Steps between C-alpha positions, in 0.01 A plus 500: 500500500786684340844566651735256683369246743568629851542144624801445278824479701724634224299712255787581261572201277845358548586740788500385861626810672164675500204345670138589588583521865190347656592167341821453702356604838474216759413702810162594645669819627574628147217607268561610136247618238469390140758610242748636750841385384844459648805518276830364640847483348562152634205316655136610562511313833727780627171688557414268782856516640478876504198511737705545812407423864157368403414262780173311535472582875505876422206469264556804277411478130658624180212597271572604140233608257449438126715600204802594711854489359771385744864514398787272602637539850191665653488423879212510739602537865229363723411550866702205621817713462378774742681571829407711801596865450361660816712283738860573601613206293355372172658155544252208471592323824184294509572300184791324681470211747657440835340765715407782266170349369279706726666835446224620270216416738248784494661649191465442127707577198379777269238392254416729211234290328479351155704622205255594219598579139218641285429426133705605196802574726854490357770414748853549367819289533628444851235712668421418866155529656492526879234335725142626502537720198205571266586596138212651311372403154713611207804599709860464375781401733836594361809266483674458837226692685439417869132556568439586868171688470174451312499598141201684347334376182680595180801642687858445391742454793869434523799518731583374847273566678271532197346843439253622243669603177187578311137409444424332172185694413288788607255452795212490251657220297590301812143531621370364168744211508399412854136511394563285199700231686561338161687204660176378650307494172441173301796409283314571177420858615865548607607385153263749342636774729868444419511777231358745758739384771800554277418817314476742794205698366295641794180533298508132402570402863193702609286320243631170618398579863151591378473180289643242739414648841141620445 
């Protein structure tokens, strides 16, 4: 096998601010694919601290694909932070004791499902991802963006709330990339494909799809 070992905690020699993220995860409710890294200005364990309102009894998962790039300060807001919005008050009376415990009987707090990040996704500094969001393969989330809606593959989004700024490629190129799914190939084939992945030549991409996805 060529390339770095995905089971290495800190893949850059002498640098402990960037980690292959799956190797610091200690929760069954967080899944991370190979080669996805987190880079923090201070401590890589800040990633875990920035998964907010993630309670075991809620049961939602944070699922992150392979080869993602996650910058310092990225926050994932999970379903445990949701409040009622269709009632006259959003106040969570039921979490307090001494008589209010039954106030949610017959009701439930909003649940928007798992948060799913695709493969080869770049999430910029201080971005926030809200509960139940799906971010497609190859998307880019700009610095300080607040993502409140699903993001299509190979889209670039930014702002608060985040809106589409552009798409990275033509529809034809995006379709080829989604067919290729290079992140799922054996590591040696990925290594062989790196020149194609970096040169941006559509014809070579088409040949790669024919070669590796026949």
